[in-house]
gemmi code that builds the backbone of each chain (N, CA, C; Angstrom):
import gemmi

chains = {
    "A": [
        ("MET", (80.605, 34.473, -63.953), (80.706, 34.175, -62.521), (82.142, 33.782, -62.165)),
        ("ASN", (82.640, 34.391, -61.111), (83.990, 34.092, -60.669), (83.997, 33.046, -59.571)),
        ("THR", (85.065, 32.289, -59.528), (85.182, 31.279, -58.487), (86.142, 31.774, -57.411)),
        ("PRO", (85.625, 32.029, -56.186), (86.520, 32.521, -55.143), (87.561, 31.474, -54.751)),
        ("ALA", (88.745, 31.948, -54.372), (89.829, 31.044, -53.976), (89.401, 30.185, -52.791)),
        ("SER", (88.544, 30.746, -51.924), (88.113, 29.982, -50.748), (87.358, 28.725, -51.167)),
        ("SER", (86.547, 28.826, -52.234), (85.807, 27.657, -52.718), (86.757, 26.588, -53.236)),
        ("ILE", (87.766, 27.048, -53.991), (88.744, 26.104, -54.546), (89.459, 25.383, -53.401)),
        ("LEU", (89.875, 26.160, -52.392), (90.593, 25.567, -51.268), (89.707, 24.583, -50.502)),
        ("LEU", (88.415, 24.953, -50.322), (87.497, 24.065, -49.586), (87.339, 22.729, -50.313)),
        ("VAL", (87.158, 22.784, -51.633), (86.958, 21.546, -52.391), (88.244, 20.715, -52.402)),
        ("MET", (89.408, 21.394, -52.510), (90.678, 20.665, -52.461), (90.855, 20.005, -51.096)),
        ("PHE", (90.523, 20.748, -50.038), (90.621, 20.231, -48.674), (89.729, 18.993, -48.523)),
        ("ALA", (88.492, 19.090, -49.031), (87.557, 17.965, -48.947), (88.114, 16.735, -49.668)),
        ("SER", (88.732, 16.956, -50.818), (89.276, 15.829, -51.587), (90.394, 15.134, -50.836)),
        ("VAL", (91.262, 15.943, -50.199), (92.383, 15.357, -49.467), (91.864, 14.586, -48.245)),
        ("ILE", (90.873, 15.172, -47.541), (90.263, 14.479, -46.396), (89.668, 13.144, -46.856)),
        ("GLY", (88.975, 13.184, -48.007), (88.364, 11.968, -48.544), (89.404, 10.900, -48.848)),
        ("SER", (90.567, 11.319, -49.365), (91.608, 10.335, -49.695), (92.170, 9.701, -48.418)),
        ("PHE", (92.227, 10.479, -47.325), (92.639, 9.902, -46.047), (91.575, 8.922, -45.534)),
        ("GLY", (90.296, 9.268, -45.789), (89.209, 8.360, -45.422), (89.404, 7.008, -46.084)),
        ("ALA", (89.811, 7.025, -47.353), (90.025, 5.777, -48.093), (91.167, 4.972, -47.475)),
        ("VAL", (92.208, 5.678, -47.007), (93.343, 4.990, -46.374), (92.870, 4.242, -45.120)),
        ("PHE", (92.046, 4.914, -44.314), (91.550, 4.263, -43.091), (90.605, 3.108, -43.421)),
        ("LEU", (89.787, 3.265, -44.476), (88.896, 2.167, -44.884), (89.718, 0.946, -45.272)),
        ("LYS", (90.816, 1.194, -45.977), (91.683, 0.089, -46.402), (92.318, -0.594, -45.178)),
        ("MET", (92.769, 0.223, -44.201), (93.344, -0.338, -42.975), (92.303, -1.177, -42.236)),
        ("GLY", (91.077, -0.633, -42.153), (90.000, -1.353, -41.462), (89.608, -2.613, -42.207)),
        ("ALA", (89.654, -2.539, -43.540), (89.256, -3.677, -44.362), (90.204, -4.857, -44.131)),
        ("ALA", (91.474, -4.550, -43.854), (92.458, -5.618, -43.636), (92.045, -6.498, -42.458)),
        ("LYS", (91.350, -5.882, -41.472), (90.924, -6.653, -40.305), (89.841, -7.671, -40.658)),
        ("LEU", (89.153, -7.435, -41.798), (88.073, -8.341, -42.196), (88.610, -9.651, -42.747)),
        ("LYS", (89.923, -9.731, -42.918), (90.479, -10.995, -43.414), (90.167, -12.122, -42.441)),
        ("GLY", (89.946, -11.757, -41.170), (89.593, -12.756, -40.163), (88.111, -13.092, -40.175)),
        ("GLY", (87.333, -12.436, -41.031), (85.899, -12.685, -41.099), (85.106, -11.406, -40.909)),
        ("LEU", (83.835, -11.472, -41.317), (82.993, -10.269, -41.280), (82.647, -9.830, -39.865)),
        ("ARG", (82.915, -10.694, -38.869), (82.565, -10.297, -37.508), (83.484, -9.190, -36.988)),
        ("TYR", (84.553, -8.874, -37.738), (85.432, -7.774, -37.337), (85.035, -6.455, -37.999)),
        ("LEU", (83.772, -6.415, -38.486), (83.320, -5.255, -39.260), (83.373, -3.961, -38.447)),
        ("VAL", (83.071, -4.056, -37.149), (83.109, -2.844, -36.326), (84.517, -2.705, -35.759)),
        ("ASN", (85.315, -1.820, -36.341), (86.651, -1.576, -35.814), (86.988, -0.093, -35.951)),
        ("PRO", (87.920, 0.401, -35.116), (88.172, 1.854, -35.088), (88.596, 2.428, -36.436)),
        ("GLN", (89.409, 1.677, -37.194), (89.879, 2.221, -38.474), (88.716, 2.454, -39.442)),
        ("LEU", (87.788, 1.484, -39.500), (86.631, 1.660, -40.387), (85.774, 2.827, -39.926)),
        ("ALA", (85.616, 2.970, -38.605), (84.805, 4.072, -38.074), (85.436, 5.413, -38.458)),
        ("ILE", (86.758, 5.519, -38.318), (87.446, 6.767, -38.683), (87.298, 7.013, -40.188)),
        ("GLY", (87.449, 5.939, -40.984), (87.317, 6.068, -42.442), (85.951, 6.598, -42.839)),
        ("VAL", (84.888, 5.998, -42.279), (83.525, 6.448, -42.594), (83.338, 7.889, -42.126)),
        ("GLY", (83.878, 8.190, -40.921), (83.768, 9.544, -40.376), (84.435, 10.573, -41.285)),
        ("LEU", (85.630, 10.247, -41.785), (86.346, 11.180, -42.669), (85.585, 11.380, -43.973)),
        ("PHE", (84.991, 10.276, -44.494), (84.221, 10.387, -45.730), (83.011, 11.299, -45.542)),
        ("LEU", (82.264, 11.044, -44.447), (81.082, 11.873, -44.181), (81.513, 13.306, -43.907)),
        ("GLY", (82.611, 13.458, -43.139), (83.096, 14.797, -42.793), (83.543, 15.577, -44.020)),
        ("SER", (84.098, 14.867, -45.014), (84.620, 15.570, -46.190), (83.499, 16.194, -47.013)),
        ("SER", (82.260, 15.683, -46.835), (81.163, 16.245, -47.629), (80.806, 17.660, -47.158)),
        ("ILE", (81.184, 18.011, -45.918), (80.850, 19.358, -45.407), (81.645, 20.449, -46.138)),
        ("PRO", (83.014, 20.393, -46.129), (83.733, 21.414, -46.902), (83.434, 21.334, -48.399)),
        ("PHE", (83.121, 20.112, -48.896), (82.806, 19.945, -50.319), (81.561, 20.758, -50.689)),
        ("LEU", (80.488, 20.572, -49.908), (79.244, 21.289, -50.199), (79.406, 22.786, -49.964)),
        ("MET", (80.187, 23.158, -48.915), (80.441, 24.581, -48.650), (81.144, 25.214, -49.843)),
        ("GLY", (82.116, 24.472, -50.406), (82.879, 24.984, -51.545), (82.031, 25.104, -52.797)),
        ("LEU", (81.125, 24.125, -53.008), (80.319, 24.105, -54.233), (79.263, 25.211, -54.253)),
        ("LYS", (78.993, 25.800, -53.069), (77.959, 26.842, -52.983), (78.278, 28.033, -53.881)),
        ("HIS", (79.566, 28.414, -53.901), (79.964, 29.552, -54.726), (80.943, 29.076, -55.780)),
        ("GLY", (80.864, 29.690, -56.925), (81.858, 29.394, -57.952), (81.364, 28.434, -59.010)),
        ("GLU", (82.215, 28.255, -60.017), (81.835, 27.462, -61.178), (82.217, 26.003, -61.022)),
        ("LEU", (81.303, 25.146, -61.432), (81.558, 23.704, -61.359), (82.754, 23.309, -62.213)),
        ("SER", (82.918, 24.028, -63.350), (83.996, 23.658, -64.277), (85.363, 23.875, -63.643)),
        ("VAL", (85.414, 24.759, -62.644), (86.674, 24.992, -61.939), (86.779, 24.045, -60.741)),
        ("LEU", (85.640, 23.857, -60.057), (85.675, 23.127, -58.786), (85.705, 21.605, -58.960)),
        ("TYR", (84.968, 21.103, -59.970), (84.899, 19.656, -60.181), (86.268, 19.014, -60.338)),
        ("PRO", (87.136, 19.604, -61.190), (88.447, 18.966, -61.394), (89.261, 18.829, -60.111)),
        ("MET", (88.972, 19.686, -59.104), (89.715, 19.605, -57.837), (89.501, 18.244, -57.164)),
        ("VAL", (88.359, 17.616, -57.501), (88.046, 16.321, -56.902), (89.097, 15.277, -57.285)),
        ("SER", (89.626, 15.396, -58.506), (90.596, 14.385, -58.937), (91.900, 14.491, -58.147)),
        ("LEU", (92.088, 15.613, -57.452), (93.246, 15.748, -56.563), (93.257, 14.618, -55.527)),
        ("GLY", (92.058, 14.255, -55.060), (91.948, 13.175, -54.072), (92.454, 11.846, -54.623)),
        ("TYR", (92.172, 11.592, -55.931), (92.622, 10.341, -56.540), (94.141, 10.346, -56.666)),
        ("ILE", (94.687, 11.506, -57.009), (96.147, 11.609, -57.153), (96.811, 11.400, -55.786)),
        ("CYS", (96.235, 12.024, -54.745), (96.753, 11.834, -53.376), (96.735, 10.357, -53.009)),
        ("SER", (95.618, 9.686, -53.334), (95.465, 8.287, -52.908), (96.559, 7.408, -53.516)),
        ("LEU", (97.050, 7.812, -54.686), (98.139, 7.063, -55.328), (99.392, 7.119, -54.438)),
        ("PHE", (99.658, 8.321, -53.890), (100.844, 8.473, -53.042), (100.637, 7.829, -51.671)),
        ("TRP", (99.438, 7.982, -51.102), (99.182, 7.344, -49.793), (99.295, 5.818, -49.927)),
        ("SER", (98.815, 5.278, -51.062), (98.852, 3.823, -51.271), (100.277, 3.316, -51.265)),
        ("ARG", (101.176, 4.134, -51.826), (102.586, 3.747, -51.862), (103.204, 3.890, -50.475)),
        ("LEU", (102.864, 5.012, -49.837), (103.445, 5.336, -48.523), (102.993, 4.347, -47.445)),
        ("PHE", (101.679, 4.064, -47.405), (101.145, 3.266, -46.294), (101.045, 1.774, -46.606)),
        ("PHE", (100.852, 1.426, -47.869), (100.613, 0.016, -48.189), (101.639, -0.554, -49.164)),
        ("GLY", (102.646, 0.266, -49.544), (103.707, -0.219, -50.433), (103.233, -0.612, -51.816)),
        ("GLU", (102.103, -0.047, -52.260), (101.626, -0.354, -53.611), (102.451, 0.451, -54.618)),
        ("PRO", (102.935, -0.206, -55.679), (103.784, 0.524, -56.631), (103.002, 1.545, -57.455)),
        ("ILE", (103.684, 2.653, -57.800), (103.109, 3.632, -58.738), (103.587, 3.219, -60.126)),
        ("THR", (102.655, 2.758, -60.946), (103.044, 2.254, -62.268), (102.592, 3.214, -63.364)),
        ("ARG", (103.143, 2.995, -64.580), (102.754, 3.848, -65.697), (101.268, 3.678, -66.009)),
        ("GLY", (100.773, 2.434, -65.875), (99.361, 2.169, -66.124), (98.459, 2.973, -65.201)),
        ("LYS", (98.808, 2.998, -63.913), (97.994, 3.744, -62.943), (98.029, 5.231, -63.238)),
        ("LEU", (99.229, 5.757, -63.565), (99.350, 7.189, -63.873), (98.542, 7.540, -65.116)),
        ("GLY", (98.611, 6.667, -66.136), (97.855, 6.909, -67.362), (96.357, 6.900, -67.096)),
        ("ALA", (95.913, 5.911, -66.310), (94.488, 5.804, -65.985), (94.025, 7.043, -65.227)),
        ("LEU", (94.849, 7.500, -64.269), (94.488, 8.689, -63.486), (94.390, 9.915, -64.381)),
        ("ALA", (95.325, 10.032, -65.347), (95.294, 11.178, -66.257), (93.988, 11.175, -67.062)),
        ("LEU", (93.581, 9.989, -67.553), (92.328, 9.884, -68.310), (91.135, 10.286, -67.446)),
        ("ILE", (91.112, 9.762, -66.198), (89.981, 10.039, -65.313), (89.928, 11.526, -64.964)),
        ("ALA", (91.097, 12.112, -64.637), (91.133, 13.540, -64.288), (90.655, 14.389, -65.470)),
        ("LEU", (91.103, 14.024, -66.669), (90.688, 14.747, -67.878), (89.173, 14.616, -68.077)),
        ("GLY", (88.658, 13.415, -67.822), (87.216, 13.174, -67.958), (86.422, 14.021, -66.987)),
        ("ILE", (86.897, 14.125, -65.729), (86.183, 14.936, -64.738), (86.220, 16.399, -65.136)),
        ("ILE", (87.378, 16.852, -65.686), (87.473, 18.245, -66.154), (86.437, 18.493, -67.256)),
        ("CYS", (86.331, 17.558, -68.212), (85.370, 17.721, -69.308), (83.938, 17.795, -68.788)),
        ("ILE", (83.603, 16.903, -67.832), (82.235, 16.924, -67.293), (81.970, 18.251, -66.586)),
        ("GLY", (82.998, 18.758, -65.883), (82.853, 20.062, -65.216), (82.612, 21.178, -66.226)),
        ("VAL", (83.364, 21.168, -67.319), (83.209, 22.201, -68.359), (81.821, 22.072, -69.007)),
        ("GLY", (81.406, 20.826, -69.273), (80.110, 20.594, -69.902), (78.933, 20.942, -69.004)),
        ("GLY", (79.195, 21.028, -67.699), (78.100, 21.260, -66.752), (77.774, 22.722, -66.529)),
        ("ARG", (78.553, 23.637, -67.127), (78.280, 25.050, -66.822), (77.170, 25.658, -67.652)),
    ],
    "B": [
        ("MET", (73.434, -15.454, -43.532), (73.516, -14.463, -44.603), (74.926, -13.889, -44.694)),
        ("LEU", (75.516, -13.611, -43.518), (76.883, -13.075, -43.497), (77.848, -14.022, -44.195)),
        ("GLU", (77.599, -15.325, -43.965), (78.506, -16.316, -44.537), (78.408, -16.332, -46.067)),
        ("ALA", (77.170, -16.205, -46.557), (76.962, -16.186, -48.008), (77.665, -14.988, -48.628)),
        ("LEU", (77.543, -13.839, -47.959), (78.187, -12.608, -48.432), (79.695, -12.786, -48.430)),
        ("GLU", (80.157, -13.451, -47.384), (81.583, -13.729, -47.228), (82.115, -14.554, -48.402)),
        ("ASN", (81.400, -15.632, -48.729), (81.826, -16.502, -49.827), (81.774, -15.781, -51.166)),
        ("LEU", (80.735, -14.965, -51.317), (80.529, -14.264, -52.584), (81.642, -13.253, -52.845)),
        ("THR", (82.184, -12.669, -51.778), (83.113, -11.556, -51.952), (84.570, -11.936, -51.730)),
        ("THR", (84.819, -13.197, -51.388), (86.201, -13.612, -51.189), (86.859, -13.846, -52.546)),
        ("THR", (88.075, -13.314, -52.693), (88.726, -13.425, -53.996), (90.128, -14.000, -53.853)),
        ("SER", (90.619, -14.531, -54.938), (92.005, -14.968, -54.972), (92.866, -13.785, -55.401)),
        ("ALA", (94.200, -13.947, -55.335), (95.115, -12.818, -55.515), (94.953, -12.108, -56.859)),
        ("ALA", (94.962, -12.859, -57.961), (94.977, -12.215, -59.271), (93.590, -12.150, -59.894)),
        ("SER", (92.598, -11.786, -59.094), (91.238, -11.733, -59.610), (90.845, -10.285, -59.866)),
        ("ARG", (89.918, -10.100, -60.796), (89.449, -8.754, -61.099), (88.185, -8.441, -60.293)),
        ("LYS", (87.829, -9.358, -59.407), (86.572, -9.221, -58.656), (86.462, -7.894, -57.883)),
        ("PRO", (87.526, -7.467, -57.146), (87.394, -6.194, -56.421), (87.062, -5.031, -57.347)),
        ("VAL", (87.605, -5.053, -58.573), (87.324, -3.983, -59.534), (85.834, -3.958, -59.871)),
        ("TYR", (85.280, -5.150, -60.154), (83.844, -5.217, -60.460), (83.008, -4.787, -59.258)),
        ("MET", (83.467, -5.178, -58.053), (82.712, -4.812, -56.846), (82.632, -3.294, -56.696)),
        ("VAL", (83.756, -2.596, -56.959), (83.740, -1.133, -56.841), (82.871, -0.523, -57.950)),
        ("CYS", (82.850, -1.154, -59.140), (81.964, -0.673, -60.206), (80.504, -0.737, -59.759)),
        ("VAL", (80.136, -1.844, -59.095), (78.767, -1.964, -58.565), (78.532, -0.877, -57.509)),
        ("CYS", (79.556, -0.634, -56.670), (79.471, 0.424, -55.652), (79.075, 1.765, -56.272)),
        ("THR", (79.712, 2.084, -57.407), (79.461, 3.395, -58.006), (78.025, 3.493, -58.518)),
        ("ILE", (77.475, 2.351, -58.976), (76.071, 2.354, -59.423), (75.156, 2.586, -58.213)),
        ("LEU", (75.436, 1.867, -57.108), (74.646, 2.055, -55.884), (74.728, 3.508, -55.422)),
        ("ALA", (75.951, 4.069, -55.469), (76.150, 5.448, -55.001), (75.348, 6.431, -55.842)),
        ("ALA", (75.316, 6.200, -57.164), (74.595, 7.112, -58.044), (73.092, 7.051, -57.759)),
        ("PHE", (72.555, 5.820, -57.588), (71.127, 5.691, -57.274), (70.819, 6.310, -55.917)),
        ("ALA", (71.721, 6.124, -54.937), (71.525, 6.697, -53.609), (71.452, 8.220, -53.703)),
        ("GLN", (72.333, 8.786, -54.524), (72.369, 10.235, -54.677), (71.062, 10.756, -55.269)),
        ("VAL", (70.547, 10.031, -56.286), (69.287, 10.428, -56.911), (68.138, 10.321, -55.902)),
        ("LEU", (68.142, 9.218, -55.113), (67.079, 9.033, -54.114), (67.111, 10.151, -53.073)),
        ("LEU", (68.326, 10.543, -52.648), (68.430, 11.602, -51.640), (67.980, 12.943, -52.215)),
        ("LYS", (68.207, 13.122, -53.527), (67.718, 14.346, -54.163), (66.186, 14.355, -54.155)),
        ("MET", (65.577, 13.174, -54.397), (64.114, 13.058, -54.326), (63.631, 13.275, -52.902)),
        ("ALA", (64.382, 12.728, -51.931), (63.985, 12.837, -50.525), (63.975, 14.299, -50.077)),
        ("ALA", (64.865, 15.107, -50.671), (64.998, 16.499, -50.263), (63.732, 17.297, -50.586)),
        ("VAL", (62.967, 16.860, -51.608), (61.751, 17.597, -51.952), (60.510, 16.971, -51.311)),
        ("HIS", (60.696, 15.882, -50.573), (59.607, 15.234, -49.839), (59.152, 16.181, -48.723)),
        ("PRO", (57.839, 16.501, -48.622), (57.407, 17.457, -47.586), (57.653, 16.930, -46.168)),
        ("MET", (58.272, 17.766, -45.316), (58.556, 17.376, -43.936), (58.015, 18.452, -43.000)),
        ("PRO", (57.359, 18.040, -41.872), (56.888, 19.032, -40.914), (58.072, 19.691, -40.192)),
        ("ALA", (57.892, 20.943, -39.799), (58.959, 21.657, -39.092), (59.123, 21.080, -37.702)),
        ("VAL", (60.361, 21.074, -37.227), (60.601, 20.569, -35.882), (61.154, 21.705, -35.033)),
        ("ASP", (60.610, 21.826, -33.797), (61.042, 22.867, -32.868), (61.664, 22.165, -31.662)),
        ("VAL", (62.951, 22.404, -31.433), (63.643, 21.664, -30.364), (63.096, 22.004, -28.976)),
        ("ARG", (62.447, 23.189, -28.844), (61.937, 23.571, -27.522), (60.580, 22.923, -27.248)),
        ("ASP", (59.935, 22.424, -28.315), (58.600, 21.847, -28.161), (58.655, 20.371, -28.583)),
        ("LEU", (58.709, 19.493, -27.575), (58.892, 18.067, -27.865), (57.728, 17.464, -28.651)),
        ("SER", (56.532, 18.098, -28.567), (55.375, 17.521, -29.261), (55.529, 17.621, -30.785)),
        ("THR", (56.462, 18.474, -31.262), (56.661, 18.555, -32.709), (57.592, 17.444, -33.198)),
        ("LEU", (58.226, 16.766, -32.232), (59.234, 15.767, -32.595), (58.590, 14.518, -33.208)),
        ("LEU", (57.461, 14.080, -32.618), (56.815, 12.837, -33.069), (56.364, 12.911, -34.530)),
        ("PRO", (55.595, 13.979, -34.912), (55.214, 14.045, -36.331), (56.418, 14.079, -37.272)),
        ("PHE", (57.510, 14.711, -36.792), (58.721, 14.776, -37.627), (59.320, 13.381, -37.813)),
        ("LEU", (59.405, 12.631, -36.698), (59.976, 11.284, -36.775), (59.111, 10.373, -37.637)),
        ("LEU", (57.773, 10.541, -37.515), (56.859, 9.729, -38.330), (57.043, 10.040, -39.813)),
        ("ALA", (57.196, 11.325, -40.118), (57.394, 11.722, -41.512), (58.729, 11.181, -42.026)),
        ("LEU", (59.728, 11.191, -41.113), (61.052, 10.664, -41.461), (60.955, 9.184, -41.825)),
        ("ALA", (60.184, 8.445, -41.000), (60.015, 7.012, -41.240), (59.216, 6.764, -42.513)),
        ("GLY", (58.352, 7.741, -42.869), (57.516, 7.577, -44.054), (58.170, 8.108, -45.313)),
        ("ASN", (59.342, 8.716, -45.159), (60.064, 9.256, -46.314), (60.849, 8.125, -46.972)),
        ("ALA", (60.164, 7.381, -47.828), (60.760, 6.172, -48.414), (62.060, 6.440, -49.180)),
        ("PRO", (62.117, 7.494, -50.043), (63.369, 7.714, -50.766), (64.555, 7.964, -49.835)),
        ("LEU", (64.293, 8.637, -48.706), (65.360, 8.931, -47.748), (65.902, 7.635, -47.153)),
        ("ILE", (64.984, 6.781, -46.690), (65.394, 5.539, -46.051), (66.088, 4.615, -47.053)),
        ("PHE", (65.506, 4.531, -48.243), (66.077, 3.673, -49.281), (67.442, 4.214, -49.727)),
        ("GLY", (67.549, 5.539, -49.810), (68.803, 6.171, -50.204), (69.911, 5.871, -49.212)),
        ("TYR", (69.620, 6.016, -47.915), (70.644, 5.750, -46.908), (70.985, 4.259, -46.823)),
        ("THR", (69.975, 3.396, -47.055), (70.250, 1.960, -47.074), (71.224, 1.618, -48.203)),
        ("LEU", (70.997, 2.246, -49.364), (71.893, 2.015, -50.497), (73.307, 2.497, -50.183)),
        ("HIS", (73.402, 3.661, -49.508), (74.720, 4.180, -49.124), (75.430, 3.200, -48.187)),
        ("GLY", (74.650, 2.612, -47.270), (75.226, 1.639, -46.334), (75.733, 0.397, -47.060)),
        ("ALA", (74.915, -0.116, -47.981), (75.288, -1.311, -48.745), (76.538, -1.027, -49.570)),
        ("ASN", (76.584, 0.181, -50.129), (77.712, 0.622, -50.937), (78.998, 0.640, -50.109)),
        ("ALA", (78.902, 1.167, -48.872), (80.080, 1.242, -47.998), (80.596, -0.159, -47.670)),
        ("LEU", (79.663, -1.062, -47.376), (80.044, -2.443, -47.022), (80.765, -3.119, -48.195)),
        ("LEU", (80.198, -2.947, -49.381), (80.790, -3.572, -50.577), (82.171, -2.980, -50.871)),
        ("LEU", (82.300, -1.659, -50.679), (83.586, -0.988, -50.926), (84.663, -1.534, -49.990)),
        ("VAL", (84.291, -1.709, -48.720), (85.251, -2.213, -47.738), (85.660, -3.647, -48.079)),
        ("LEU", (84.693, -4.463, -48.503), (85.010, -5.843, -48.879), (85.929, -5.884, -50.101)),
        ("ALA", (85.742, -4.936, -51.019), (86.617, -4.878, -52.194), (88.028, -4.461, -51.776)),
        ("LEU", (88.101, -3.478, -50.867), (89.406, -2.973, -50.416), (90.186, -4.038, -49.655)),
        ("ARG", (89.452, -4.975, -49.056), (90.110, -6.033, -48.303), (91.082, -6.805, -49.200)),
        ("ASP", (90.700, -7.027, -50.457), (91.515, -7.865, -51.341), (92.212, -7.106, -52.465)),
        ("GLY", (91.771, -5.871, -52.744), (92.341, -5.153, -53.876), (93.255, -4.016, -53.442)),
        ("HIS", (93.965, -3.453, -54.400), (94.851, -2.319, -54.129), (94.062, -1.025, -54.076)),
        ("LEU", (94.368, -0.211, -53.064), (93.689, 1.076, -52.913), (93.953, 1.978, -54.123)),
        ("SER", (95.203, 1.965, -54.609), (95.564, 2.862, -55.713), (94.848, 2.487, -57.003)),
        ("VAL", (94.343, 1.258, -57.091), (93.568, 0.848, -58.267), (92.086, 1.135, -58.035)),
        ("LEU", (91.606, 0.809, -56.830), (90.161, 0.839, -56.584), (89.607, 2.246, -56.330)),
        ("TYR", (90.366, 3.091, -55.630), (89.813, 4.400, -55.259), (89.474, 5.249, -56.489)),
        ("PRO", (90.381, 5.355, -57.488), (90.026, 6.179, -58.665), (88.845, 5.631, -59.458)),
        ("ILE", (88.550, 4.328, -59.322), (87.402, 3.758, -60.051), (86.110, 4.437, -59.593)),
        ("TYR", (86.171, 4.976, -58.379), (84.991, 5.647, -57.841), (84.507, 6.792, -58.735)),
        ("ALA", (85.417, 7.307, -59.578), (85.039, 8.390, -60.504), (83.942, 7.955, -61.465)),
        ("LEU", (83.752, 6.639, -61.592), (82.702, 6.105, -62.457), (81.311, 6.600, -62.014)),
        ("SER", (81.183, 6.960, -60.738), (79.877, 7.441, -60.263), (79.466, 8.727, -60.998)),
        ("TYR", (80.463, 9.525, -61.451), (80.130, 10.717, -62.251), (79.398, 10.329, -63.515)),
        ("VAL", (79.833, 9.222, -64.110), (79.222, 8.749, -65.348), (77.751, 8.414, -65.102)),
        ("TRP", (77.495, 7.617, -64.052), (76.117, 7.195, -63.771), (75.241, 8.380, -63.395)),
        ("VAL", (75.785, 9.293, -62.557), (74.983, 10.454, -62.144), (74.586, 11.278, -63.368)),
        ("ASN", (75.535, 11.430, -64.314), (75.226, 12.185, -65.532), (74.133, 11.511, -66.346)),
        ("LEU", (74.241, 10.191, -66.504), (73.249, 9.467, -67.300), (71.896, 9.475, -66.598)),
        ("LEU", (71.901, 9.267, -65.264), (70.639, 9.263, -64.515), (69.967, 10.635, -64.543)),
        ("SER", (70.779, 11.708, -64.422), (70.207, 13.057, -64.429), (69.579, 13.362, -65.772)),
        ("MET", (70.195, 12.827, -66.824), (69.664, 13.041, -68.154), (68.292, 12.373, -68.267)),
        ("TRP", (68.212, 11.169, -67.703), (66.997, 10.370, -67.814), (65.900, 10.887, -66.870)),
        ("LEU", (66.263, 11.138, -65.604), (65.251, 11.464, -64.595), (64.940, 12.954, -64.508)),
        ("PHE", (65.957, 13.793, -64.607), (65.736, 15.228, -64.421), (65.828, 15.987, -65.744)),
        ("HIS", (65.934, 15.241, -66.847), (65.959, 15.808, -68.199), (67.034, 16.869, -68.355)),
        ("GLU", (68.209, 16.610, -67.737), (69.331, 17.518, -67.948), (69.926, 17.226, -69.324)),
        ("SER", (70.448, 18.262, -69.953), (70.920, 18.078, -71.330), (72.323, 17.476, -71.354)),
        ("MET", (72.601, 16.755, -72.429), (73.925, 16.181, -72.655), (74.606, 17.060, -73.692)),
        ("ASN", (75.916, 17.228, -73.582), (76.642, 17.946, -74.635), (77.965, 17.243, -74.917)),
        ("ALA", (78.682, 17.753, -75.917), (79.906, 17.087, -76.373), (80.920, 16.957, -75.228)),
        ("TRP", (81.035, 17.989, -74.388), (81.980, 17.952, -73.271), (81.662, 16.807, -72.315)),
        ("LYS", (80.374, 16.700, -71.979), (79.964, 15.648, -71.030), (80.195, 14.261, -71.628)),
        ("ILE", (79.846, 14.104, -72.910), (80.046, 12.800, -73.553), (81.534, 12.457, -73.565)),
        ("GLY", (82.365, 13.459, -73.919), (83.811, 13.255, -73.917), (84.310, 12.857, -72.528)),
        ("GLY", (83.803, 13.534, -71.502), (84.202, 13.233, -70.123), (83.846, 11.815, -69.728)),
        ("VAL", (82.614, 11.406, -70.099), (82.150, 10.052, -69.790), (83.053, 9.009, -70.451)),
        ("VAL", (83.386, 9.255, -71.723), (84.239, 8.309, -72.457), (85.630, 8.230, -71.812)),
        ("LEU", (86.192, 9.394, -71.450), (87.530, 9.418, -70.842), (87.543, 8.671, -69.503)),
        ("ILE", (86.532, 8.901, -68.674), (86.488, 8.239, -67.361), (86.375, 6.729, -67.542)),
        ("ILE", (85.491, 6.304, -68.463), (85.329, 4.864, -68.692), (86.646, 4.253, -69.187)),
        ("SER", (87.368, 4.970, -70.070), (88.635, 4.386, -70.537), (89.663, 4.330, -69.408)),
        ("GLY", (89.680, 5.349, -68.551), (90.596, 5.326, -67.412), (90.318, 4.143, -66.501)),
        ("VAL", (89.027, 3.893, -66.235), (88.652, 2.771, -65.373), (89.013, 1.441, -66.038)),
        ("ALA", (88.850, 1.382, -67.375), (89.223, 0.156, -68.102), (90.708, -0.125, -67.946)),
        ("VAL", (91.527, 0.939, -68.008), (92.972, 0.767, -67.830), (93.258, 0.234, -66.423)),
        ("LEU", (92.563, 0.788, -65.422), (92.762, 0.316, -64.046), (92.374, -1.160, -63.915)),
        ("GLY", (91.304, -1.544, -64.624), (90.882, -2.942, -64.606), (91.982, -3.850, -65.142)),
        ("LYS", (92.652, -3.382, -66.167), (93.749, -4.151, -66.763), (94.937, -4.218, -65.807)),
        ("VAL", (95.235, -3.058, -65.207), (96.363, -2.965, -64.272), (96.161, -3.914, -63.077)),
        ("SER", (94.896, -4.074, -62.669), (94.609, -4.802, -61.432), (95.063, -6.260, -61.483)),
        ("THR", (95.101, -6.852, -62.683), (95.521, -8.254, -62.760), (97.005, -8.381, -63.088)),
        ("ALA", (97.639, -7.229, -63.370), (99.047, -7.268, -63.771), (99.969, -7.407, -62.562)),
        ("GLU", (99.424, -7.166, -61.352), (100.307, -7.184, -60.172), (100.281, -8.501, -59.431)),
    ],
}
model = gemmi.Model(1)
for chain_id, residues in chains.items():
    chain = gemmi.Chain(chain_id)
    for i, (resn, *xyz) in enumerate(residues, 1):
        res = gemmi.Residue()
        res.name, res.seqid = resn, gemmi.SeqId(i, " ")
        for name, pos in zip(("N", "CA", "C"), xyz):
            atom = gemmi.Atom()
            atom.name, atom.element = name, gemmi.Element(name[0])
            atom.pos, atom.b_iso = gemmi.Position(*pos), 0.0
            res.add_atom(atom)
        chain.add_residue(res)
    model.add_chain(chain)
structure = gemmi.Structure()
structure.add_model(model)
structure.setup_entities()
């Protein structure tokens, strides 16, 4: 079975959307420092919306093609989040984080290969 | 109740609590996913948008679909816990921990749906767990 490029692109797109969702969740979460009564705020709503929205291209992409190819694309979102964290929240990119991400990405690739 | 949740989830700067909170999130997410898979095979009456009388039996069946309701409740609880963790922890540490849900889904599928395990999957599970362990260590280093 071949994996069409459109499926790969859809899953990559979903991962990137999901990583933006996480950025908005983090922005919204900062408002909770004043207490849980700030739970309803626009940033959290956008974050949840992006997360739910990302499942649409994800499922569309998974319809065709091999899991062993498509699953690893998910780790793209984690790699993106590392850069967004630095860009938007000034979190440092450290060797520990890069090493951990490499292990996790490798693990997701293995699970994808094992799932075929 | 909100206050109790507030006290339970408030952390000091160099605490590993947000990491543990996201780990719990991934367990909730995995169970929610399994419940929604069960909900998908729950028999539901067809709904016709042009005929409003078909709407009531559909809504009643929806309310009676326990795995569906429980699954979405778990997803909601998971989202709340994730946001509380993000309030105090670093996004670059916490977001990749979410990959742990792959581990739970694999183990649950093996147990509930009798999916087979193989060397690749076991290797993947071990690698993800070690990656998350490294992130746990990193989280207190900053």
